N, C-alpha and C positions, 0 to 999 in steps of 0.2 A: 328700635325705630317703630314708628306708628305702623308702617307697612308690614314689618315683621310680626308685630303683635296681631295685626289684623289677619294675616295669613294663618297664624297659629290658631286663632279663634275659628276661622273658616274651616280649617281641617277638622277641628273638633266637632263642629256642627255637622259637617258633611258626613262623617263616619257614624255619628250617633253613639260613639263608644264612651265619650267623656261624661262626667257627672254634669247634670243640667245646671245645678247651682254654681259649679265651678266655671262653666262657660259663661253664664250670665255675669258673674263677677268680673271675668276677664274682659268681656265685651264692654261693660260699663266703664272700664278704665280707659278705653280707647278715646282719643280725641280725633274724630274723623274730619279731615279737611273737606270743606264743601266741594262736591263734584270730583274729588280726587280718587275715590274708590268706588267699585261697584256696590250695588245694594247687598247688605248683609242681613239675613233674616234673624230676628231675635227668637230664641227658643220658646219664650212664653207666648209668642204670637201664634204658635202652632194651634192653640185652642181656637183662635179666631178663624182659622181656615178649615177646621174639622167640622164637616157638615152633618146636620141631623136628617136631611131629606134624601140620602143616597140609597136607602134600603131598596126601593124599587129598581134602581140600577143594578144593585147586587143580584136581585132575583133574575133580572134579564141576563146578566153576565153568567150566572149559574146555568141557565138554560142553554146558552151558547157553549159552555164548557161541557155540559152533559152530552150535547150532540156531537161535539168535536172529539172528546176524550173518553167519555163514559165515566163511571164511578171511580173516584180516586180522591185521596185527601187534597184539599185546596188550601193554598196559602194566600191570605190577603196581605199584600206587601205595601205597608203604609196604611194601617187600618183605621187611623183617625180615632173615632169614638168607639170602635169595636162593634159596629152594627152587624158586621158579617158573622159574628159569633152566633147570631140567631139562625144562621144557615149551616152551622157546624164547621165553619172555616177555622183553620189555624190563623194566627194573627202575628204580624210583625209591626210594631209601632215604637219608635225610639222615644217619643214624648207623649205617653198616655196621660191625658188630662182629665178624662171622665172618672169620677169616683166609682170604684168597684170594678173598673176595667183593668184586668191583668193580662197583658198580651202573652202569647206563647213565646215570643222572642222580643227582646228589646235592643238587640244588636245583630247586624247582618252576619257577624262572625259566628253566631250561634247556629246559623242555618247552613247545613251541609250542601256541598256542590251536588247538582243533579238530583235533588231530593224531592221535588214536587212536579207532578205532571200537569197540575192545574194551578193557575195563579191569577189573582186580580190585582190591579193597581189603578184605583179610581180617583181621579181628581187630585193627584199628588204631584205629577210632573209640572203642573202649571203654577204651583205655589212656591217653587224654589228656583234660584238662579241657575244658569247653565252648568257651572262646575259641579254643583251638588246634583243636578239632574242627571248628568252623565254617569256619576257614580251609582245612582239609583238604578238606572237602566242596565248598567253592566252587572250589578248584583242580581237583577232579575234574570238576566241571561245566564248567570252562573248557577243559580239555584234551580232553574227550570231544567227538568230532565229531558233527554232526547225523546222526540215525538210528543213532548208536552206542549201545552198552549197557555199563553198569558193573554188576558183581556185588559186593555189599557184605555182609559178615557182621560180627556183634558177639557178645559174650558176653550171656548172659541173667541171670536172677535168681540163678543158681548162684554169681555173684561174691560174694554175701553169706555164702557158706559159708567164705570165706577168713578167716584170722586177721588182725585189724587193727582199725582204728577207722572209724566211719562217715564218709563223705566229704561234700562240700558239695552234691552233687546227689542227687536221688532215686535210690535203688537204686545207690549208689556206696560205695566203700570205699577207704581208704588201707591197703594191706596191711602186714603186719609186715616185709616186705622193702622198704618205702618205695616201692612202685609204686602206680599209680592204676588202679582198675577201675570202670567204669560199666556196669551191666547194663541191657539194653533188653528191652521186650516187642516182639513183632512189630509191633503197631500203633504203638507209640511210635517205633520206628525209621522206619517208613513215614512217619508224620506229620512227624518231625524232618527227614528228607531232603527231603520235598516242600516244607515251609515254607522251608527254607534255600535250595533250588535254584530254586523258583518254578514258574510255570505252563508254562514251556517244557520241563519235564521231566515224565515219567510214572513214578511210583514204585509198584511192586507187590511184595508179600511173596512170598518163595520158600522152599522147604524146602531149606535148606542151612546146615550148622553149627547152633549153638544158636539164632541169630536171623539171618535173611537177607532181603535185598531186591534187586530188580532195578531199575536206573535207566535209562530210555531218554531220550536227548536228542532232542527233536522236530526235524524238518527246518526248522521256522520259528524255531529257537532264536536268541535274541539273546545277546550277550556278558554274562556275569555281572559285576556291579559288585564 
């Protein structure tokens, strides 16, 4: 069925484990009934949401992590164009689009549990639908080590200024470039991260980017399901 094929494609995109070309081929075969299914991001559109101007935000995120954790390897989870490599970060990016950028990891399965005390996730959660977003956040919680800290940023209400049509979530839009943007308020992002990660994590808002949050994994943390 159309719905069954759609679910299969969504799972492949969400995990990042399948071959990109295979996913595109499967998605192109779908005949999506108008309004019948939630927005499904196309992998090739990842390049459209990978920003060139995030390096100053990485520098500020690094200073927060330096103060919070001290020196330790840092993982950029959802590295986009790999700008964080300039700061010596390890990188995870399932869809590396920039020529010459070879991420440290291209699948979350390659990243061990509790393996990084420092982690960044900048402007990633706002470009994917809820189901995929939940998986990303849970993976962040899994790979973050106890007493480790993650710095997360998203877009805010300014996403609604883009040309396009309203998306399936509150304060979301499917842009005219066929990309997805979900804006957050500071409180919304904090509550979402806390509810998704659970009581073994402490989430606090920070002044970084349009909307930012700091996630600390407590030393008594248990593995996330």
